[in-house]
FILUM-828147 format. One record per atom (N, C-alpha, C): residue in three letters; x negated, y negated, z; residue number from 1; atom name. Coordinates in Angstrom, 3 decimals. Layout:
+--------+----------+----------+----------+-----+-------+
| residu |       xx |       yy |       zz | num | atome |
+--------+----------+----------+----------+-----+-------+
|    ALA |        X |        Y |        Z | NUM |    CA |
...
+--------+----------+----------+----------+-----+-------+
// end
This chain:
+--------+----------+----------+----------+-----+-------+
| residu |       xx |       yy |       zz | num | atome |
+--------+----------+----------+----------+-----+-------+
|    MET |  -39.006 |   -8.917 |  137.935 |   1 |     N |
|    MET |  -38.530 |   -7.865 |  138.815 |   1 |    CA |
|    MET |  -38.640 |   -6.515 |  138.095 |   1 |     C |
|    VAL |  -38.996 |   -5.477 |  138.827 |   2 |     N |
|    VAL |  -39.164 |   -4.135 |  138.275 |   2 |    CA |
|    VAL |  -37.797 |   -3.458 |  138.212 |   2 |     C |
|    SER |  -37.507 |   -2.826 |  137.094 |   3 |     N |
|    SER |  -36.224 |   -2.131 |  136.964 |   3 |    CA |
|    SER |  -36.215 |   -0.891 |  137.853 |   3 |     C |
|    ALA |  -35.029 |   -0.417 |  138.165 |   4 |     N |
|    ALA |  -34.878 |    0.723 |  139.072 |   4 |    CA |
|    ALA |  -35.567 |    1.984 |  138.536 |   4 |     C |
|    PRO |  -35.384 |    2.368 |  137.266 |   5 |     N |
|    PRO |  -36.072 |    3.574 |  136.791 |   5 |    CA |
|    PRO |  -37.598 |    3.450 |  136.858 |   5 |     C |
|    ALA |  -38.119 |    2.253 |  136.567 |   6 |     N |
|    ALA |  -39.570 |    2.059 |  136.649 |   6 |    CA |
|    ALA |  -40.043 |    2.162 |  138.095 |   6 |     C |
|    ALA |  -39.275 |    1.635 |  139.009 |   7 |     N |
|    ALA |  -39.633 |    1.701 |  140.425 |   7 |    CA |
|    ALA |  -39.607 |    3.146 |  140.917 |   7 |     C |
|    ILE |  -38.614 |    3.879 |  140.471 |   8 |     N |
|    ILE |  -38.525 |    5.294 |  140.870 |   8 |    CA |
|    ILE |  -39.691 |    6.077 |  140.285 |   8 |     C |
|    ALA |  -40.024 |    5.814 |  139.034 |   9 |     N |
|    ALA |  -41.154 |    6.502 |  138.406 |   9 |    CA |
|    ALA |  -42.460 |    6.172 |  139.125 |   9 |     C |
|    ALA |  -42.634 |    4.913 |  139.518 |  10 |     N |
|    ALA |  -43.853 |    4.520 |  140.235 |  10 |    CA |
|    ALA |  -43.929 |    5.211 |  141.587 |  10 |     C |
|    GLU |  -42.784 |    5.287 |  142.263 |  11 |     N |
|    GLU |  -42.762 |    5.944 |  143.572 |  11 |    CA |
|    GLU |  -43.067 |    7.439 |  143.423 |  11 |     C |
|    GLN |  -42.503 |    8.067 |  142.403 |  12 |     N |
|    GLN |  -42.781 |    9.487 |  142.165 |  12 |    CA |
|    GLN |  -44.251 |    9.712 |  141.844 |  12 |     C |
|    ALA |  -44.844 |    8.804 |  141.088 |  13 |     N |
|    ALA |  -46.268 |    8.927 |  140.765 |  13 |    CA |
|    ALA |  -47.117 |    8.817 |  142.025 |  13 |     C |
|    MET |  -46.754 |    7.899 |  142.912 |  14 |     N |
|    MET |  -47.508 |    7.751 |  144.161 |  14 |    CA |
|    MET |  -47.347 |    8.988 |  145.039 |  14 |     C |
|    ILE |  -46.149 |    9.568 |  145.052 |  15 |     N |
|    ILE |  -45.931 |   10.787 |  145.842 |  15 |    CA |
|    ILE |  -46.766 |   11.926 |  145.286 |  15 |     C |
|    ARG |  -46.787 |   12.076 |  143.955 |  16 |     N |
|    ARG |  -47.608 |   13.127 |  143.336 |  16 |    CA |
|    ARG |  -49.082 |   12.922 |  143.658 |  16 |     C |
|    GLN |  -49.530 |   11.673 |  143.621 |  17 |     N |
|    GLN |  -50.923 |   11.368 |  143.924 |  17 |    CA |
|    GLN |  -51.239 |   11.713 |  145.381 |  17 |     C |
|    ASN |  -50.348 |   11.384 |  146.289 |  18 |     N |
|    ASN |  -50.563 |   11.704 |  147.707 |  18 |    CA |
|    ASN |  -50.608 |   13.210 |  147.932 |  18 |     C |
|    VAL |  -49.738 |   13.947 |  147.236 |  19 |     N |
|    VAL |  -49.753 |   15.405 |  147.357 |  19 |    CA |
|    VAL |  -51.076 |   15.954 |  146.830 |  19 |     C |
|    ALA |  -51.529 |   15.432 |  145.692 |  20 |     N |
|    ALA |  -52.797 |   15.897 |  145.118 |  20 |    CA |
|    ALA |  -53.948 |   15.623 |  146.077 |  20 |     C |
|    PHE |  -53.974 |   14.438 |  146.682 |  21 |     N |
|    PHE |  -55.031 |   14.113 |  147.646 |  21 |    CA |
|    PHE |  -54.964 |   15.044 |  148.849 |  21 |     C |
|    SER |  -53.759 |   15.355 |  149.296 |  22 |     N |
|    SER |  -53.611 |   16.256 |  150.441 |  22 |    CA |
|    SER |  -54.140 |   17.646 |  150.112 |  22 |     C |
|    VAL |  -53.873 |   18.117 |  148.902 |  23 |     N |
|    VAL |  -54.359 |   19.438 |  148.494 |  23 |    CA |
|    VAL |  -55.883 |   19.445 |  148.425 |  23 |     C |
|    VAL |  -56.460 |   18.382 |  147.859 |  24 |     N |
|    VAL |  -57.920 |   18.294 |  147.775 |  24 |    CA |
|    VAL |  -58.530 |   18.245 |  149.171 |  24 |     C |
|    LYS |  -57.916 |   17.481 |  150.056 |  25 |     N |
|    LYS |  -58.424 |   17.374 |  151.431 |  25 |    CA |
|    LYS |  -58.343 |   18.721 |  152.145 |  25 |     C |
|    ALA |  -57.220 |   19.414 |  152.002 |  26 |     N |
|    ALA |  -57.065 |   20.722 |  152.646 |  26 |    CA |
|    ALA |  -58.085 |   21.715 |  152.105 |  26 |     C |
|    SER |  -58.337 |   21.663 |  150.815 |  27 |     N |
|    SER |  -59.323 |   22.559 |  150.212 |  27 |    CA |
|    SER |  -60.716 |   22.262 |  150.747 |  27 |     C |
|    ALA |  -61.059 |   20.997 |  150.841 |  28 |     N |
|    ALA |  -62.375 |   20.621 |  151.365 |  28 |    CA |
|    ALA |  -62.526 |   21.045 |  152.825 |  28 |     C |
|    GLU |  -61.468 |   20.886 |  153.598 |  29 |     N |
|    GLU |  -61.530 |   21.298 |  155.003 |  29 |    CA |
|    GLU |  -61.684 |   22.816 |  155.122 |  29 |     C |
|    ALA |  -61.015 |   23.567 |  154.262 |  30 |     N |
|    ALA |  -61.141 |   25.026 |  154.287 |  30 |    CA |
|    ALA |  -62.556 |   25.436 |  153.900 |  30 |     C |
|    GLU |  -63.113 |   24.791 |  152.880 |  31 |     N |
|    GLU |  -64.484 |   25.097 |  152.476 |  31 |    CA |
|    GLU |  -65.465 |   24.780 |  153.598 |  31 |     C |
|    GLN |  -65.249 |   23.669 |  154.298 |  32 |     N |
|    GLN |  -66.133 |   23.295 |  155.398 |  32 |    CA |
|    GLN |  -66.029 |   24.314 |  156.529 |  32 |     C |
|    ALA |  -64.832 |   24.819 |  156.774 |  33 |     N |
|    ALA |  -64.660 |   25.836 |  157.807 |  33 |    CA |
|    ALA |  -65.435 |   27.101 |  157.451 |  33 |     C |
|    ILE |  -65.404 |   27.492 |  156.175 |  34 |     N |
|    ILE |  -66.167 |   28.671 |  155.729 |  34 |    CA |
|    ILE |  -67.656 |   28.425 |  155.899 |  34 |     C |
|    VAL |  -68.115 |   27.244 |  155.540 |  35 |     N |
|    VAL |  -69.531 |   26.903 |  155.707 |  35 |    CA |
|    VAL |  -69.922 |   26.989 |  157.183 |  35 |     C |
|    ASN |  -69.074 |   26.489 |  158.052 |  36 |     N |
|    ASN |  -69.376 |   26.538 |  159.486 |  36 |    CA |
|    ASN |  -69.443 |   27.977 |  159.988 |  36 |     C |
|    ILE |  -68.540 |   28.822 |  159.504 |  37 |     N |
|    ILE |  -68.557 |   30.234 |  159.908 |  37 |    CA |
|    ILE |  -69.841 |   30.905 |  159.440 |  37 |     C |
|    LEU |  -70.209 |   30.671 |  158.180 |  38 |     N |
|    LEU |  -71.441 |   31.276 |  157.655 |  38 |    CA |
|    LEU |  -72.679 |   30.737 |  158.370 |  38 |     C |
|    ASP |  -72.684 |   29.449 |  158.662 |  39 |     N |
|    ASP |  -73.814 |   28.850 |  159.371 |  39 |    CA |
|    ASP |  -73.956 |   29.447 |  160.764 |  39 |     C |
|    GLN |  -72.835 |   29.596 |  161.448 |  40 |     N |
|    GLN |  -72.862 |   30.171 |  162.791 |  40 |    CA |
|    GLN |  -73.342 |   31.628 |  162.738 |  40 |     C |
|    ALA |  -72.880 |   32.377 |  161.743 |  41 |     N |
|    ALA |  -73.307 |   33.768 |  161.623 |  41 |    CA |
|    ALA |  -74.801 |   33.859 |  161.323 |  41 |     C |
|    ALA |  -75.295 |   32.988 |  160.475 |  42 |     N |
|    ALA |  -76.722 |   33.011 |  160.130 |  42 |    CA |
|    ALA |  -77.577 |   32.623 |  161.332 |  42 |     C |
|    ARG |  -77.110 |   31.680 |  162.111 |  43 |     N |
|    ARG |  -77.889 |   31.249 |  163.284 |  43 |    CA |
|    ARG |  -77.870 |   32.277 |  164.403 |  43 |     C |
|    SER |  -76.823 |   33.100 |  164.460 |  44 |     N |
|    SER |  -76.729 |   34.079 |  165.546 |  44 |    CA |
|    SER |  -77.339 |   35.427 |  165.167 |  44 |     C |
|    ALA |  -77.789 |   35.580 |  163.919 |  45 |     N |
|    ALA |  -78.411 |   36.839 |  163.509 |  45 |    CA |
|    ALA |  -79.745 |   37.011 |  164.228 |  45 |     C |
|    PRO |  -80.043 |   38.228 |  164.624 |  46 |     N |
|    PRO |  -81.317 |   38.439 |  165.325 |  46 |    CA |
|    PRO |  -82.506 |   38.201 |  164.392 |  46 |     C |
|    VAL |  -83.562 |   37.674 |  164.965 |  47 |     N |
|    VAL |  -84.783 |   37.410 |  164.211 |  47 |    CA |
|    VAL |  -85.567 |   38.709 |  164.082 |  47 |     C |
|    SER |  -86.018 |   38.993 |  162.889 |  48 |     N |
|    SER |  -86.769 |   40.207 |  162.642 |  48 |    CA |
|    SER |  -88.210 |   40.040 |  163.108 |  48 |     C |
|    GLY |  -88.718 |   41.063 |  163.779 |  49 |     N |
|    GLY |  -90.108 |   41.031 |  164.221 |  49 |    CA |
|    GLY |  -91.073 |   41.216 |  163.068 |  49 |     C |
|    SER |  -90.593 |   41.770 |  161.979 |  50 |     N |
|    SER |  -91.458 |   42.003 |  160.826 |  50 |    CA |
|    SER |  -91.165 |   41.020 |  159.698 |  50 |     C |
|    LEU |  -90.534 |   39.931 |  160.020 |  51 |     N |
|    LEU |  -90.148 |   38.944 |  159.013 |  51 |    CA |
|    LEU |  -91.365 |   38.450 |  158.253 |  51 |     C |
|    GLY |  -91.390 |   38.686 |  156.978 |  52 |     N |
|    GLY |  -92.478 |   38.212 |  156.135 |  52 |    CA |
|    GLY |  -93.676 |   39.146 |  156.083 |  52 |     C |
|    SER |  -93.674 |   40.223 |  156.850 |  53 |     N |
|    SER |  -94.843 |   41.102 |  156.872 |  53 |    CA |
|    SER |  -94.913 |   42.006 |  155.639 |  53 |     C |
|    ASN |  -93.825 |   42.154 |  154.912 |  54 |     N |
|    ASN |  -93.815 |   43.024 |  153.730 |  54 |    CA |
|    ASN |  -93.887 |   42.225 |  152.436 |  54 |     C |
|    VAL |  -94.293 |   40.992 |  152.521 |  55 |     N |
|    VAL |  -94.370 |   40.145 |  151.325 |  55 |    CA |
|    VAL |  -95.729 |   40.339 |  150.661 |  55 |     C |
|    ASN |  -95.718 |   40.637 |  149.383 |  56 |     N |
|    ASN |  -96.949 |   40.816 |  148.632 |  56 |    CA |
|    ASN |  -97.323 |   39.470 |  148.010 |  56 |     C |
|    ILE |  -98.345 |   38.831 |  148.557 |  57 |     N |
|    ILE |  -98.741 |   37.523 |  148.058 |  57 |    CA |
|    ILE |  -99.936 |   37.623 |  147.122 |  57 |     C |
|    SER | -100.362 |   38.838 |  146.781 |  58 |     N |
|    SER | -101.531 |   38.994 |  145.906 |  58 |    CA |
|    SER | -101.184 |   38.849 |  144.425 |  58 |     C |
|    ALA |  -99.928 |   38.853 |  144.098 |  59 |     N |
|    ALA |  -99.521 |   38.784 |  142.688 |  59 |    CA |
|    ALA |  -99.637 |   37.381 |  142.143 |  59 |     C |
+--------+----------+----------+----------+-----+-------+
// end
């Protein structure tokens, strides 16, 4: 049988681990939201009619 202090320590460790996972998950979700915003902005930008016309390929 596990003693009470050991059981409490194990429970506290699991709580800390769950909090850490929650923080990592929230961070990943925030990063994904930023990626989605940037992707949407890049896709909605107008296409340039002169895109690539000023590239010097002779070098």
